[in-house]
C-alpha positions, 0 to 999 in steps of 0.5 A, a space after each residue: 786541186 786541193 787534196 781532201 782527206 781521202 773522200 771523207 764526207 766531212 772534208 770535202 774539196 769545198 771545205 778544204 779549200 776554205 781551210 787552205 784559203 782562210 785557216 792557215 794553222 791550228 792556231 788560226 782555227 782556235 782564233 776563229 772559233 774564239 771569235 765565233 763563240 761571241 759574235 756580238 763582241 768586238 775584240 782588240 787584237 791583244 785581248 785575243 792573244 791574251 784569251 788564247 794564251 793557255 792554248 797557244 804561244 801566238 804573238 801579236 804578230 801571229 794574231 794580226 796575220 791571222 786576222 788579215 787572213 780572216 778579214 780577207 776571207 770576209 770572216 771578220 770585219 775591223 772598226 775604225 778603232 781597229 777592233 775586230 768582230 766575227 762577221 762571216 759572209 754567208 757562203 762560209 757559215 756552213 764551213 765554220 759550223 763544220 770547223 767547230 764541230 770537227 774541232 770538237 769531234 775529230 780534232 786530230 784528223 782536222 789538225 792533220 788536214 790543216 797541216 797537209 794543206 798548208 804543206 801542199 800550198 808551200 810544195 806548189 809554191 816551190 814547184 813554180 820555181 823549179 827549172 824545167 829542161 
């Protein structure tokens, strides 16, 4: 079970699950929101990093990891030329609208939830390796 933000109606279990699966960091959220602003455009990964440069210190490898995760979640597609385009599958449209709204209206809460979900995932993974008596 993924923790939600104290029964906050904006942070449903379903939305938090989406964040945990597809948006591993605030940088990933900013990358996704940049892609969503111009759905008709296809981007080179380096162009995305350059666009995000004032906001983040993501490396090319960081951008690539985020894009891989977004592709696995069926939010971006890649062409044969390796360019990416925002093309979310239908189930994610509501989550992406919620993400965009919360980024503007409640950024601190959103950032806290993103990091709490990441920490929860790490803790769950580490717990799998604990020796039981």
